[in-house]
N, C-alpha and C positions, 0 to 999 in steps of 0.2 A: 462881416468878421473876417479876420485873416486866418490863414490856415494854421498857424502856430497856436493862436488863441483857442480855436476850435479843438485842436488836438489836446491841449492842456486841460480844457474844460471837460472833455470826455474822459480823460485820464483821471481827473479828480472825482468826477461823478461815479465812475466805476472802480474807484480805488478800494482795494480790499486786501488785507493781509491777515495771516493766521499767527496769533501770538501763542506763547506757551500756555498750556492749560486748556486748549481748545477754544479760546476766546477769539472771535472773529472781529477784526478791526475794519469796519466799513463806515462810510460817511453818510449814515441815515439814522433817523430817529428810532426805527425798529431795532436795529443792532445796538444802538446806544442803550435803550431800555433793557434789552435782553442781556447785554453785558453787565449793566448795573445790577440787575436781578441776580445774575450768577455771582457777581462779586459780593453782594450783600449776603447771599446764602452762604457763601464760603466763609466770610468773616464772622457772620452771626453764628454759624455752626462751630467755628473755632472758639468763639466767646462762650457759647453754651458748654462746650467740652471743658474749657478752662474753669467755668463755674462749677461744673459737675465734679471735676477733680478736687477743687477747693472744698466742696461740700463733703466729698468722700473723706478727705483728709481731716476736716473738722469733725465729722462724725466719728472717725477713729479716735481722735484726741478726746472727745467727750466720752466715748466708751471707756477708754483707758482711765480717764479721770473718775468716772463713776465707779469703775471696778476697784480702783486704788483708794479713792477718797473716803470710803465709809459713808456714814449718814450725813455728815455736815458738808462735805465737799461736793457731793453728787446731788444735792437737793434741787439745783437750778433746772435740770433737764431730765425729762422722763425717758423711759425706755422706748416708748413709741417714737418720740422725736428723734432720738439717736438712730434707731433703726431706719426711719424714713430718710434721714440725711444720708445714711450709708447706701440704701437701696436706690434712691433717686439720684444721688451723686454718682453712683456707679453707672446707672443707666445713661445719664447725660454725658458722663465722661467717655463712655464708649460709643454712644449713639449720636449725640450732638444734634445736628440739623435733621439727620435721617429719622431719628426717633420722633422728634416734634412733628415732622412732616407726615409720618405714618399715623400718628395720633390724630392730626388734623384731617387727614384723608378719611379716616374712619368716621369722624364726626360729620364730614361732608356727605359721606354715603348715607348716614342715618338721616340727615336733614333732607336729602333728595328723596329718600324712600318715603318719608312723612309727607313731603310736598306732592308726591305723585300718587297719593292715596294708599300707600303701603301700610301695613299694620305691624305693630310691635306687640308681641305676645308677652304679657306680664302674668306670672303665676301668683295666685293668692298665697298669703302666709300660711294658712291652714291647709288641711287635706281637703281638696275640692269634693271628695266623695262623702265626707262626713256631714252629718246634719246636726252639729252641735251649736248652731246659732251664729255662725260666722257671718257678719254682715257682708253683703256683696256676692255671696255664693248662692246661686240659684238653687231652690229646693230646700233651703234651710228654714226652719220654723222661726217665726217672729216671736220676740219676747214681749 
């Protein structure tokens, strides 16, 4: 090989630049996938925030319609649906990807604990010290 070709090849192999937003532009598959992940998280987070704002606005519209409309106009949507739209819409509107990632991380932790032989403590519905015949509570008399 000639000296110019070797220099150009080395320059292209080790080419790296920093773009706005902390994205590194290097010519390898690892950086390509890392940058793609960052871009998808950013765009997906913005989309979730947009949907959250839309849900928040629509929940507000339904709330006003229910309060103004009386019995005939407000029959289509219940109070629970309206409140969930406002709460979830507000959470997604402010949290976006961060909120979804935090919820997913909590689920991952639970699954890892179960996989490693960890225990999850579940309280029975009744008082565990009572002997009123609750099934599943040790010491309760059988009927």
